[in-house]
Structure formats: C-alpha cells, structure tokens
C-alpha positions in Angstrom: -73.9 47.6 12.7 -72.6 49.9 9.8 -74.8 49.4 6.7 -74.0 52.3 4.4 -71.1 53.2 2.3 -70.0 56.5 1.7 -69.5 57.9 -1.5 -67.9 61.1 -0.7 -64.7 62.8 -3.3 -62.4 60.6 -1.7 -64.4 57.5 -0.6 -63.3 54.1 -1.2 -65.3 53.3 -3.8 -63.9 55.9 -5.8 -60.6 54.8 -5.2 -61.4 51.1 -6.8 -63.2 52.4 -9.5 -60.0 54.5 -10.5 -59.1 50.8 -10.3 -61.3 50.0 -12.9 -63.8 48.0 -10.8 -67.3 49.7 -10.9 -69.8 49.7 -8.2 -71.6 46.8 -9.3 -69.1 44.4 -9.7 -67.7 45.7 -6.1 -71.3 45.3 -4.4 -71.4 42.0 -6.1 -68.1 40.9 -4.5 -69.7 42.3 -1.3 -72.6 40.2 -1.7 -70.6 37.1 -2.2 -68.4 37.8 0.9 -71.9 38.5 2.6 -73.5 34.8 1.7 -69.6 33.1 2.2 -69.9 34.5 6.2 -73.9 33.1 6.3 -75.3 36.5 6.1 -78.2 37.4 3.4 -77.6 39.7 0.4 -78.7 42.6 2.6 -75.3 42.3 4.7 -73.3 43.2 1.6 -73.2 46.9 3.1 -71.9 45.8 6.0 -69.0 44.3 3.6 -68.4 47.1 1.6 -68.4 49.7 4.7 -65.3 47.6 6.2 -63.9 47.1 2.6 -64.0 51.0 2.3 -63.6 52.4 5.6 -59.7 53.4 6.7 -57.6 51.5 5.3 -55.7 49.3 7.6 -51.9 48.0 7.5 -51.4 44.1 6.3 -48.0 42.5 6.7 -48.2 39.0 4.9 -45.5 36.9 5.6 -44.1 33.8 3.8 -42.7 30.9 5.7 -42.6 27.5 4.0 -44.9 26.8 1.3 -45.4 27.0 -2.3 -46.9 30.5 -2.3 -50.0 28.6 -3.8 -52.5 30.4 -1.1 -51.3 33.9 -2.7 -51.7 32.7 -6.4 -55.4 31.8 -5.5 -56.0 35.0 -3.6 -54.5 36.9 -6.6 -56.1 34.9 -9.4 -59.6 35.6 -7.9 -61.6 37.7 -10.3 -65.0 39.8 -11.0 -63.7 41.9 -9.3 -59.8 41.4 -9.8 -58.9 40.6 -6.1 -55.6 42.1 -6.4 -56.7 45.5 -7.4 -59.5 45.2 -4.6 -57.0 44.2 -1.7 -54.7 46.3 -2.7 -56.8 49.2 -3.1 -58.8 48.5 0.2 -56.0 47.4 2.6 -52.6 48.9 2.9 -50.6 45.8 2.0 -47.3 47.2 3.7 -45.3 43.9 3.1 -45.8 40.4 0.8 -42.6 39.4 -0.9 -43.9 37.8 -3.5 -45.4 41.1 -5.4 -44.1 44.0 -3.6 -41.5 46.1 -6.0 -39.4 46.6 -3.3 -35.8 44.3 -2.1 -33.5 44.0 0.1 -33.1 46.6 2.6 -36.0 48.4 1.3 -38.2 45.8 2.0 -37.1 45.5 5.5 -37.7 48.6 6.0 -41.2 48.7 4.9 -41.7 45.6 6.9 -40.1 47.3 10.0 -42.4 50.5 9.3 -45.6 48.6 9.0 -44.9 46.6 12.3 -44.0 49.6 14.4 -46.5 52.0 12.8 -48.9 53.8 15.6 -52.1 52.1 14.3 -50.9 48.4 14.2 -51.2 45.8 11.9 -53.1 42.3 10.7 -50.9 39.5 10.0 -51.3 37.4 7.5 -49.5 34.2 7.3 -48.5 31.6 4.9 -46.5 28.6 5.3 -45.1 26.2 7.9 -42.0 27.1 10.5 -39.1 25.0 10.3 -38.2 24.5 13.8 -35.3 21.7 13.7 -31.7 22.9 14.1 -32.9 26.3 16.1 -35.2 27.4 12.7 -32.2 27.0 10.2 -33.7 25.4 7.7 -35.7 28.6 6.5 -34.5 32.1 6.4 -35.5 35.3 5.1 -32.9 38.3 4.8 -31.0 36.7 7.2 -33.4 35.9 9.9 -35.0 32.7 10.5 -38.4 32.2 9.7 -39.0 31.2 13.3 -37.0 34.5 14.1 -39.3 36.8 12.1 -42.6 35.2 13.7 -41.5 35.3 17.1 -40.6 38.8 16.6 -43.8 39.9 14.5 -46.5 37.9 15.5 -47.2 38.9 19.5 -47.8 42.8 18.3 -49.7 41.9 15.6 -53.9 43.3 16.3 -55.0 39.8 14.7 -52.8 37.0 13.2 -54.8 34.9 9.9 -53.1 32.0 9.0 -53.7 31.6 5.4 -53.5 27.9 4.2 -53.3 24.6 5.6 -49.4 24.8 6.1 -49.6 28.1 8.1 -52.5 26.4 10.2 -51.3 22.9 10.9 -47.9 22.2 8.9 -49.1 21.1 5.7 -47.1 18.9 3.0 -43.7 20.6 5.0 -45.0 18.6 8.2 -45.6 15.6 6.3 -43.6 12.4 7.5 -40.9 12.2 7.9 -41.1 16.1 8.7 -37.3 16.5 8.4 -37.5 20.3 9.4 -39.8 19.8 12.5 -42.1 22.3 10.0 -45.4 23.1 12.3 -48.1 25.4 12.3 -48.3 28.7 13.6 -50.5 28.2 16.8 -48.4 25.3 17.7 -45.4 27.1 17.6 -46.3 30.6 19.5 -49.3 29.7 21.3 -47.2 30.4 24.6 -46.4 34.0 23.2 -50.5 35.0 23.3 -50.5 34.1 19.8 -54.2 32.5 19.0 -54.3 32.7 15.2 -57.4 32.5 12.9 -56.6 29.6 10.6 -58.1 29.9 7.5 -57.3 25.8 6.3 -57.3 24.4 2.8 -54.6 23.5 -0.2 -55.3 26.8 -1.1 -58.1 28.1 0.8 -61.3 30.0 -0.7 -60.1 33.6 -1.0 -63.7 34.6 0.0 -63.0 32.9 3.4 -59.8 35.1 3.7 -61.8 38.1 3.3 -65.0 37.1 5.1 -62.4 36.8 8.5 -61.1 40.2 7.5 -64.4 41.6 7.3 -65.6 40.1 10.3 -62.5 41.4 12.1 -62.5 45.2 10.7 -66.3 45.2 11.5 -65.6 43.8 15.3 -67.6 41.0 15.3 -67.2 38.0 17.4 -65.4 35.1 15.4 -66.8 31.6 16.6 -63.3 29.2 16.5 -63.9 25.6 16.4 -61.2 23.4 18.3 -58.5 23.4 15.3 -58.7 27.6 15.3 -61.1 27.6 12.3 -64.1 30.3 12.0 -67.3 27.8 12.1 -68.8 30.6 9.3 -66.7 28.5 7.0 -65.9 25.6 8.3 -68.9 24.7 10.8 -69.8 21.7 8.7 -68.4 18.7 6.5 -67.7 18.8 2.9 -69.9 15.8 2.8 -72.8 17.5 4.2 -72.7 20.3 1.7 -71.6 18.3 -1.2 -74.4 18.2 -4.1 -74.0 14.4 -4.5 -74.8 13.5 -1.1 -77.8 12.4 -2.3 -76.5 9.7 -4.4 -74.9 8.4 -1.1 -77.8 8.3 0.7 -79.3 6.3 -2.3 -76.2 4.0 -2.4 -75.5 5.1 -5.8 -71.2 5.3 -5.3 -69.2 5.9 -8.8 -67.5 2.4 -9.7 -64.5 4.5 -11.5 -63.8 8.1 -12.3 -63.9 7.2 -16.2 -67.8 5.7 -15.7 -70.7 6.7 -16.5 -71.9 7.2 -12.9 -69.3 9.4 -12.3 -70.3 11.9 -15.0 -73.8 11.8 -14.0 -73.0 12.9 -10.6 -72.7 9.8 -8.7 -70.9 9.9 -4.9 -66.8 9.3 -5.3 -66.5 8.1 -1.6 -65.7 4.8 -2.6 -63.0 6.2 -5.3 -61.0 7.9 -1.8 -63.3 11.0 -1.4 -62.8 12.4 2.1 -65.4 14.8 2.2 -67.4 12.8 5.5 -64.0 13.8 7.2 -63.4 17.1 6.0 -64.6 20.5 7.2 -64.9 23.3 4.7 -67.7 25.4 2.4 -66.2 24.4 -0.9 -69.4 23.6 -2.3 -71.2 26.5 -0.9 -68.3 28.8 -2.2 -67.2 28.1 -5.4 -63.3 28.6 -6.4 -64.4 32.1 -8.6 -67.8 31.6 -8.8 -67.3 28.5 -11.2 -66.7 25.2 -9.5 -65.0 23.2 -6.6 -63.2 19.8 -7.0 -66.1 17.5 -6.3 -68.6 18.8 -9.0 -65.5 18.7 -11.2 -65.4 14.8 -10.7 -62.2 14.8 -8.4 -62.7 13.5 -4.6 -62.0 15.4 -1.5 -58.5 15.3 -0.5 -59.2 16.5 2.7 -57.1 19.7 2.6 -58.5 21.8 5.0 -57.6 19.0 8.0 -54.7 18.1 10.2 -52.0 16.3 8.8 -54.1 15.3 5.7 -51.0 14.6 3.6 -50.3 11.5 6.3 -53.8 11.0 7.8 -55.8 11.0 4.3 -53.8 9.3 2.0 -53.8 7.0 -0.5 -55.8 10.2 -2.0 -57.6 7.5 -4.9 -59.1 4.2 -4.3 -59.6 1.7 -7.0 
C-alpha cells in the first residue's frame, strides 16, 4: 500500500502547482476523499499517491442525459476539481469540455481506446435501445453501438449518475426510447460497471472509486453495483434530523418553524429511509446537502426513483 507522495521535479504535485493548486489544498482534498472512502485522514497519502502517479487514460462518454453530472464534477471547488482532474488523469475524450470537434474528436476517442496502456471509461447517461438504438446518435453512431464497441475494452467502467446506472429519468414511464442503464444493456458482454448513483452524485464518490481502482483495492459492491463505501447506509441512518424522527417530531410543513428547527421531513415526502447514499456524510462542496437545506430526499440514487419515489412531496 502506497503512503508517500513523490515531490520530484516533475511530480504530479508540481504539475498541480502550475495549475494554481497548492500542496495544502491538494492534501485537504485528498483528506476529504479519504474520509469519503471510510478511511481516516492518514489515508490521504494513499489518495495523493494514486492521483499523482502515472496519469491513467480516461474516456468519458455521454449518452442520453442532461450533463448535470459533468456540471457537478466541474463545479467542485477547493481545489477546483476540473484543474485537479485534468492534471492528474489524461482525460482523452469528453464531448462537453474537449476542444476538438468532428474528425479530430473521433480520432482522439479512437487513439485512447486503442492505446497500449488501456483506459478507464466513465459513462454519463442512459442508453436508448428502442428501434435498434436510433433515438440517440453521436458522430453518426448510435449510443448503443458506441458503448457496445468501447466498454468491453476498458480496464474499468464507471457509471456517473443514476441515468447511466439504472436509466434515470430517461427510463421513467412510459420510457418511449427503452432507455436502460449500462449493466442492464451490456452485462452479456462481460461489462460490470461500478455504479456511482445520484442525480447528480457527489463528485467525491467518483474520485474515491477511481482512487480505489488505481490503488488496486478491492471495491465491494452492493446488489445494485454501487460501492458499499459510499452506498452502504441509508440516508435516514446518517441524517442529522434522525433524532427528531425517533422522538416523533415530524415537521408539519416546509414553511413551519419546526422544519426550520431541524425536525424530520418524513411526513413531507422524504425518501431517506428507502435511499442508500452518503449525502449527509459527504456534503456537496463541503457545504450542504438537500435535507439539511430543508428539502426532502427524493431517492435519486435508487433505481426507477422517478416512478417509485413519486410524489416527491407530501402535504
């Protein structure tokens, strides 16, 4: 297990400093990732080693989605995760942020997929399967065919967001495009994606999964393909409002003093007891999460939540 971080002339940390990320900020981020992974702060050295070692090639595919997962990833700060990610991995293909277009973009994709050192594939969005996949095209190829060609070649496949994991809103009834999650589509090809569920998921969960893979750690998955490191407990179990639930103190309305005082939002539609995620433990941008802000959990890391968890609000 690696615990030291190299500080040589061309080290990863030196590259980060050129991006304006100080060692202090970088190690603070690594500590946050370590805690997200259920490790103590001392594990930050392992995280740093994984992120400053040899830059792995990453291909980031967009299927049927809203790009919200990419937005969540790129808007993380302290340090800005776009600078961190772009300098610690070789993000060779990402349709939203890459400068290349047309044939140049296709060439970049093919070079990454066919590279001698292999690649990690991150997928955002569900895969339309109706009419032989004709509801979704990229560069003249159906999304289904793109995934079918690329995913079996990857060293690891990571689904970023509930759409890629389980179909998400694209798969909500009546699901006219027959949208599906990655494992549902391609398990018969040997694809066993790591599901980082959420709408959007916390970016630290994605980074934690990548760190575990780069370190060669065994990633325990639940029956839905989600790492138990991040999805092993219910939102309800971790929620700071749980003590009020146990005391029978349930807020009568969102605009009530009881809600503002932190009473449980279960009677207002909160799906925390049925939802597995670490949202209360790993805050977005180290700042907040929906229930603390006064909004009920809508179960966004669960399959079919658009159908099974609605209505999201109760009155």
